[in-house]
MOPAC internal coordinates of N, CA, C and O (Angstrom, degrees):
PM7 1SCF
backbone

  N    0.0000 0     0.00 0     0.00 0    0    0    0
  C    1.5303 1     0.00 0     0.00 0    1    0    0
  C    1.4261 1   105.12 1     0.00 0    2    1    0
  O    1.2310 1   118.32 1   -50.30 1    3    2    1
  N    1.3635 1   120.81 1   129.70 1    3    2    1
  C    1.4222 1   124.47 1  -177.78 1    5    3    2
  C    1.5562 1   110.78 1   -84.24 1    6    5    3
  O    1.2310 1   120.70 1   -34.60 1    7    6    5
  N    1.3064 1   116.26 1   145.40 1    7    6    5
  C    1.4540 1   118.34 1   177.74 1    9    7    6
  C    1.4229 1   108.49 1   -76.37 1   10    9    7
  O    1.2310 1   120.24 1   -43.49 1   11   10    9
  N    1.2918 1   117.15 1   136.51 1   11   10    9
  C    1.5019 1   124.66 1   179.73 1   13   11   10
  C    1.6492 1   107.96 1   -98.27 1   14   13   11
  O    1.2310 1   124.05 1   -45.21 1   15   14   13
  N    1.3171 1   109.83 1   134.79 1   15   14   13
  C    1.4674 1   110.45 1   178.58 1   17   15   14
  C    1.4633 1   108.85 1   -78.46 1   18   17   15
  O    1.2310 1   121.14 1   -40.66 1   19   18   17
  N    1.3600 1   115.43 1   139.34 1   19   18   17
  C    1.4847 1   114.64 1  -176.47 1   21   19   18
  C    1.5105 1   111.22 1   -73.20 1   22   21   19
  O    1.2310 1   121.16 1   -33.01 1   23   22   21
  N    1.3698 1   115.38 1   146.99 1   23   22   21
  C    1.3709 1   121.61 1  -173.03 1   25   23   22
  C    1.5266 1   108.22 1   -69.89 1   26   25   23
  O    1.2310 1   120.87 1   -33.51 1   27   26   25
  N    1.3267 1   115.94 1   146.49 1   27   26   25
  C    1.4918 1   120.42 1   179.16 1   29   27   26
  C    1.5449 1   105.12 1   -75.46 1   30   29   27
  O    1.2310 1   121.92 1   -12.72 1   31   30   29
  N    1.2944 1   113.93 1   167.28 1   31   30   29
  C    1.5372 1   119.99 1  -174.47 1   33   31   30
  C    1.5744 1   109.11 1   -64.93 1   34   33   31
  O    1.2310 1   119.30 1   138.21 1   35   34   33
  N    1.3609 1   118.94 1   -41.79 1   35   34   33
  C    1.3628 1   121.93 1  -178.04 1   37   35   34
  C    1.5851 1   111.61 1   -67.09 1   38   37   35
  O    1.2310 1   122.15 1   144.51 1   39   38   37
  N    1.4129 1   113.49 1   -35.49 1   39   38   37
  C    1.4804 1   115.77 1   177.20 1   41   39   38
  C    1.4858 1   112.68 1   -67.52 1   42   41   39
  O    1.2310 1   118.18 1   151.85 1   43   42   41
  N    1.2820 1   121.08 1   -28.15 1   43   42   41
  C    1.4484 1   125.01 1  -179.28 1   45   43   42
  C    1.5474 1   107.19 1   -66.74 1   46   45   43
  O    1.2310 1   119.02 1   142.45 1   47   46   45
  N    1.3262 1   119.48 1   -37.55 1   47   46   45
  C    1.4222 1   125.47 1   179.11 1   49   47   46
  C    1.5519 1   104.63 1   -69.52 1   50   49   47
  O    1.2310 1   120.84 1   127.14 1   51   50   49
  N    1.2982 1   116.00 1   -52.86 1   51   50   49
  C    1.4754 1   117.85 1  -177.35 1   53   51   50
  C    1.6478 1   110.05 1   -49.80 1   54   53   51
  O    1.2310 1   122.94 1   125.79 1   55   54   53
  N    1.3529 1   111.96 1   -54.21 1   55   54   53
  C    1.4724 1   118.26 1  -178.92 1   57   55   54
  C    1.5819 1   110.53 1   -53.88 1   58   57   55
  O    1.2310 1   121.05 1   131.08 1   59   58   57
  N    1.3603 1   115.61 1   -48.92 1   59   58   57
  C    1.4608 1   120.00 1  -176.59 1   61   59   58
  C    1.4957 1   110.13 1   -60.69 1   62   61   59
  O    1.2310 1   118.08 1   136.53 1   63   62   61
  N    1.2811 1   121.27 1   -43.47 1   63   62   61
  C    1.5179 1   120.49 1   174.35 1   65   63   62
  C    1.3851 1   117.29 1   -64.79 1   66   65   63
  O    1.2310 1   120.11 1   135.15 1   67   66   65
  N    1.3961 1   117.39 1   -44.85 1   67   66   65
  C    1.4084 1   123.51 1   172.93 1   69   67   66
  C    1.6515 1   113.07 1   -52.39 1   70   69   67
  O    1.2310 1   123.27 1   138.90 1   71   70   69
  N    1.3111 1   111.34 1   -41.10 1   71   70   69
  C    1.4119 1   119.08 1   177.74 1   73   71   70
  C    1.4508 1   116.62 1   -65.77 1   74   73   71
  O    1.2310 1   122.43 1   136.69 1   75   74   73
  N    1.3449 1   112.96 1   -43.31 1   75   74   73
  C    1.5697 1   121.12 1   176.74 1   77   75   74
  C    1.5666 1   105.63 1   -67.02 1   78   77   75
  O    1.2310 1   117.86 1   147.89 1   79   78   77
  N    1.2675 1   121.69 1   -32.11 1   79   78   77
  C    1.4309 1   121.15 1  -178.25 1   81   79   78
  C    1.5972 1   106.37 1   -75.79 1   82   81   79
  O    1.2310 1   118.51 1   133.76 1   83   82   81
  N    1.2839 1   120.44 1   -46.24 1   83   82   81
  C    1.4858 1   126.10 1   178.70 1   85   83   82
  C    1.5142 1   108.85 1   -63.17 1   86   85   83
  O    1.2310 1   118.94 1   143.16 1   87   86   85
  N    1.2483 1   119.63 1   -36.84 1   87   86   85
  C    1.5861 1   124.29 1   175.26 1   89   87   86
  C    1.4195 1   115.97 1   -73.52 1   90   89   87
  O    1.2310 1   118.50 1   167.87 1   91   90   89
  N    1.3607 1   120.46 1   -12.13 1   91   90   89
  C    1.3949 1   124.50 1  -176.41 1   93   91   90
  C    1.5217 1   115.05 1    81.65 1   94   93   91
  O    1.2310 1   120.56 1  -171.42 1   95   94   93
  N    1.3654 1   116.54 1     8.58 1   95   94   93
  C    1.5554 1   117.97 1   178.14 1   97   95   94
  C    1.4628 1   107.17 1   -72.01 1   98   97   95
  O    1.2310 1   119.25 1   143.14 1   99   98   97
  N    1.4005 1   119.04 1   -36.86 1   99   98   97
  C    1.4474 1   122.04 1   174.63 1  101   99   98
  C    1.5459 1   107.62 1  -109.76 1  102  101   99
  O    1.2310 1   121.15 1   -53.30 1  103  102  101
  N    1.2458 1   115.40 1   126.70 1  103  102  101
  C    1.4374 1   119.77 1  -178.38 1  105  103  102
  C    1.5798 1   111.92 1  -114.55 1  106  105  103
  O    1.2310 1   121.64 1   -19.93 1  107  106  105
  N    1.3624 1   114.46 1   160.07 1  107  106  105
  C    1.5433 1   115.32 1  -179.19 1  109  107  106
  C    1.5674 1   110.76 1   -52.85 1  110  109  107
  O    1.2310 1   123.93 1   -50.80 1  111  110  109
  N    1.3433 1   110.07 1   129.20 1  111  110  109
  C    1.5310 1   122.09 1  -178.30 1  113  111  110
  C    1.5207 1   113.94 1    91.46 1  114  113  111
  O    1.2310 1   119.03 1   170.57 1  115  114  113
  N    1.3339 1   119.45 1    -9.43 1  115  114  113
  C    1.4679 1   117.71 1   174.86 1  117  115  114
  C    1.4493 1   110.37 1   -71.80 1  118  117  115
  O    1.2310 1   120.19 1   -36.10 1  119  118  117
  N    1.2945 1   117.25 1   143.90 1  119  118  117
  C    1.4834 1   123.23 1   177.57 1  121  119  118
  C    1.5408 1   112.47 1   -80.82 1  122  121  119
  O    1.2310 1   120.51 1   -28.38 1  123  122  121
  N    1.3072 1   116.63 1   151.62 1  123  122  121
  C    1.4447 1   120.89 1   175.69 1  125  123  122
  C    1.4105 1   104.92 1   -89.34 1  126  125  123
  O    1.2310 1   118.86 1   -16.07 1  127  126  125
  N    1.3478 1   119.79 1   163.93 1  127  126  125
  C    1.4121 1   125.92 1   173.27 1  129  127  126
  C    1.6136 1   104.46 1   -64.57 1  130  129  127
  O    1.2310 1   120.63 1   -17.10 1  131  130  129
  N    1.3243 1   116.40 1   162.90 1  131  130  129
  C    1.4755 1   120.67 1   177.67 1  133  131  130
  C    1.4829 1   113.62 1   -69.71 1  134  133  131
  O    1.2310 1   120.46 1   -20.91 1  135  134  133
  N    1.2871 1   116.72 1   159.09 1  135  134  133
  C    1.3661 1   119.45 1   174.55 1  137  135  134
  C    1.5208 1   115.33 1   -52.50 1  138  137  135
  O    1.2310 1   121.14 1   132.59 1  139  138  137
  N    1.3657 1   115.42 1   -47.41 1  139  138  137
  C    1.4386 1   122.93 1   179.06 1  141  139  138
  C    1.5507 1   111.63 1   -58.31 1  142  141  139
  O    1.2310 1   121.19 1   136.21 1  143  142  141
  N    1.2768 1   115.34 1   -43.79 1  143  142  141
  C    1.4946 1   119.96 1  -177.69 1  145  143  142
  C    1.5710 1   105.94 1   -67.93 1  146  145  143
  O    1.2310 1   118.11 1   134.43 1  147  146  145
  N    1.2773 1   121.21 1   -45.57 1  147  146  145
  C    1.5053 1   119.79 1   178.47 1  149  147  146
  C    1.5516 1   113.47 1   -64.72 1  150  149  147
  O    1.2310 1   121.01 1   144.95 1  151  150  149
  N    1.2646 1   115.68 1   -35.05 1  151  150  149
  C    1.5190 1   118.08 1   177.18 1  153  151  150
  C    1.4229 1   113.43 1   -66.20 1  154  153  151
  O    1.2310 1   121.56 1   141.94 1  155  154  153
  N    1.3950 1   114.63 1   -38.06 1  155  154  153
  C    1.5346 1   118.86 1   176.13 1  157  155  154
  C    1.4690 1   112.90 1   -72.84 1  158  157  155
  O    1.2310 1   119.86 1   139.82 1  159  158  157
  N    1.3794 1   117.87 1   -40.18 1  159  158  157
  C    1.4081 1   122.03 1   178.53 1  161  159  158
  C    1.4821 1   114.11 1   -61.63 1  162  161  159
  O    1.2310 1   121.37 1   136.61 1  163  162  161
  N    1.2898 1   114.99 1   -43.39 1  163  162  161
  C    1.5148 1   116.30 1  -174.71 1  165  163  162
  C    1.6093 1   106.23 1   -95.95 1  166  165  163
  O    1.2310 1   116.73 1   178.33 1  167  166  165
  N    1.1724 1   123.83 1    -1.67 1  167  166  165
  C    1.5505 1   130.22 1   179.17 1  169  167  166
  C    1.5176 1   109.29 1    59.42 1  170  169  167
  O    1.2310 1   121.29 1  -129.66 1  171  170  169
  N    1.3276 1   115.14 1    50.34 1  171  170  169
  C    1.4544 1   124.59 1   178.97 1  173  171  170
  C    1.5359 1   110.23 1  -131.13 1  174  173  171
  O    1.2310 1   121.74 1    -9.38 1  175  174  173
  N    1.3492 1   114.27 1   170.62 1  175  174  173
  C    1.4499 1   113.85 1  -178.69 1  177  175  174
  C    1.5966 1   109.58 1   -82.00 1  178  177  175
  O    1.2310 1   121.95 1   -10.28 1  179  178  177
  N    1.3508 1   113.87 1   169.72 1  179  178  177
  C    1.4529 1   121.31 1  -179.07 1  181  179  178
  C    1.5791 1   107.38 1   -67.50 1  182  181  179
  O    1.2310 1   121.88 1   144.36 1  183  182  181
  N    1.4032 1   114.00 1   -35.64 1  183  182  181
  C    1.5119 1   118.11 1  -178.60 1  185  183  182
  C    1.4834 1   106.53 1   -56.77 1  186  185  183
  O    1.2310 1   118.37 1   133.76 1  187  186  185
  N    1.2775 1   120.71 1   -46.24 1  187  186  185
  C    1.4592 1   127.31 1  -172.56 1  189  187  186
  C    1.6142 1   105.15 1   -63.60 1  190  189  187
  O    1.2310 1   122.44 1   134.18 1  191  190  189
  N    1.3239 1   112.93 1   -45.82 1  191  190  189
  C    1.5070 1   117.65 1  -179.34 1  193  191  190
  C    1.5928 1   108.88 1   -60.98 1  194  193  191
  O    1.2310 1   123.41 1   138.74 1  195  194  193
  N    1.4906 1   111.06 1   -41.26 1  195  194  193
  C    1.4467 1   110.88 1   179.83 1  197  195  194
  C    1.5665 1   112.63 1   -68.64 1  198  197  195
  O    1.2310 1   119.59 1   146.37 1  199  198  197
  N    1.1874 1   118.39 1   -33.63 1  199  198  197
  C    1.4896 1   118.70 1   174.15 1  201  199  198
  C    1.4918 1   114.21 1   -59.16 1  202  201  199
  O    1.2310 1   119.43 1   135.77 1  203  202  201
  N    1.3867 1   118.70 1   -44.23 1  203  202  201
  C    1.3662 1   124.51 1   171.96 1  205  203  202
  C    1.4680 1   113.85 1   -54.95 1  206  205  203
  O    1.2310 1   122.08 1   133.32 1  207  206  205
  N    1.3756 1   113.61 1   -46.68 1  207  206  205
  C    1.5479 1   115.17 1  -175.33 1  209  207  206
  C    1.4517 1   106.02 1   -69.80 1  210  209  207
  O    1.2310 1   118.06 1   144.92 1  211  210  209
  N    1.3595 1   121.30 1   -35.08 1  211  210  209
  C    1.4189 1   120.94 1   177.41 1  213  211  210
  C    1.5212 1   113.75 1   -57.39 1  214  213  211
  O    1.2310 1   122.70 1   135.58 1  215  214  213
  N    1.3059 1   112.42 1   -44.42 1  215  214  213
  C    1.4965 1   116.96 1  -179.32 1  217  215  214
  C    1.6718 1   106.04 1   -61.89 1  218  217  215
  O    1.2310 1   119.93 1   133.10 1  219  218  217
  N    1.2483 1   117.73 1   -46.90 1  219  218  217
  C    1.5152 1   121.91 1  -175.86 1  221  219  218
  C    1.4357 1   108.46 1   -63.39 1  222  221  219
  O    1.2310 1   117.79 1   144.01 1  223  222  221
  N    1.3479 1   121.82 1   -35.99 1  223  222  221
  C    1.5202 1   127.34 1   177.74 1  225  223  222
  C    1.4971 1   105.18 1   -66.50 1  226  225  223
  O    1.2310 1   118.91 1   129.32 1  227  226  225
  N    1.3049 1   119.69 1   -50.68 1  227  226  225
  C    1.4373 1   126.27 1  -179.91 1  229  227  226
  C    1.5931 1   114.78 1   -54.24 1  230  229  227
  O    1.2310 1   124.89 1   143.53 1  231  230  229
  N    1.3013 1   108.21 1   -36.47 1  231  230  229
  C    1.5295 1   116.09 1  -176.81 1  233  231  230
  C    1.5638 1   107.64 1   -94.72 1  234  233  231
  O    1.2310 1   118.56 1  -171.03 1  235  234  233
  N    1.2801 1   120.35 1     8.97 1  235  234  233
  C    1.4516 1   131.64 1   178.69 1  237  235  234
  C    1.5585 1   113.04 1    54.50 1  238  237  235
  O    1.2310 1   119.06 1  -142.25 1  239  238  237
  N    1.3100 1   119.40 1    37.75 1  239  238  237
  C    1.4342 1   125.06 1   170.26 1  241  239  238
  C    1.4571 1   110.50 1   -80.65 1  242  241  239
  O    1.2310 1   119.25 1   145.81 1  243  242  241
  N    1.2760 1   119.03 1   -34.19 1  243  242  241
  C    1.4454 1   129.76 1  -175.76 1  245  243  242
  C    1.5136 1   111.09 1  -133.97 1  246  245  243
  O    1.2310 1   121.00 1   -12.10 1  247  246  245
  N    1.4436 1   115.69 1   167.90 1  247  246  245
  C    1.4552 1   120.09 1   171.54 1  249  247  246
  C    1.5755 1   103.41 1  -142.73 1  250  249  247
  O    1.2310 1   120.81 1   -19.34 1  251  250  249
  N    1.2907 1   116.06 1   160.66 1  251  250  249
  C    1.3621 1   128.37 1  -178.60 1  253  251  250
  C    1.4604 1   112.36 1  -110.57 1  254  253  251
  O    1.2310 1   119.05 1   -41.19 1  255  254  253
  N    1.3357 1   119.42 1   138.81 1  255  254  253
  C    1.5206 1   126.74 1   175.37 1  257  255  254
  C    1.5749 1   102.48 1  -124.15 1  258  257  255
  O    1.2310 1   121.83 1   -65.04 1  259  258  257
  N    1.4230 1   114.10 1   114.96 1  259  258  257
  C    1.4099 1   118.83 1  -173.77 1  261  259  258
  C    1.5464 1   110.21 1   -60.79 1  262  261  259
  O    1.2310 1   119.32 1   -47.40 1  263  262  261
  N    1.2490 1   118.90 1   132.60 1  263  262  261
  C    1.4612 1   126.39 1  -173.95 1  265  263  262
  C    1.5217 1   119.43 1    76.63 1  266  265  263
  O    1.2310 1   121.59 1   171.78 1  267  266  265
  N    1.3970 1   114.57 1    -8.22 1  267  266  265
  C    1.4873 1   117.91 1   179.18 1  269  267  266
  C    1.5435 1   113.08 1  -109.08 1  270  269  267
  O    1.2310 1   119.51 1   139.34 1  271  270  269
  N    1.3686 1   118.55 1   -40.66 1  271  270  269
  C    1.3746 1   120.98 1  -179.39 1  273  271  270
  C    1.5990 1   110.63 1   135.96 1  274  273  271
  O    1.2310 1   125.02 1    18.34 1  275  274  273
  N    1.3772 1   107.96 1  -161.66 1  275  274  273
  C    1.4537 1   113.21 1   178.80 1  277  275  274
  C    1.5128 1   110.99 1  -112.42 1  278  277  275
  O    1.2310 1   121.47 1   -34.51 1  279  278  277
  N    1.2635 1   114.80 1   145.49 1  279  278  277
  C    1.4493 1   118.08 1  -174.49 1  281  279  278
  C    1.5666 1   112.71 1  -135.98 1  282  281  279
  O    1.2310 1   119.60 1   -31.44 1  283  282  281
  N    1.3591 1   118.37 1   148.56 1  283  282  281
  C    1.4094 1   120.55 1  -177.63 1  285  283  282
  C    1.5609 1   110.15 1   -73.13 1  286  285  283
  O    1.2310 1   120.10 1   180.00 1  287  286  285

């Protein structure tokens, strides 16, 4: 059995949001929680949250509206 590399903190957020989208918990147009809320909820820095959001934007799971937030 091969050893699996533990997921990085940002990847945990990416996977959690992808799962919520896949499960229908988050639907197109739904807002994501704020960066501050996510950083407090996961106990990580805002920079880590931003990295996760950047990955999701790059993979077209979410989009950003300046001054409004991030949306599915």
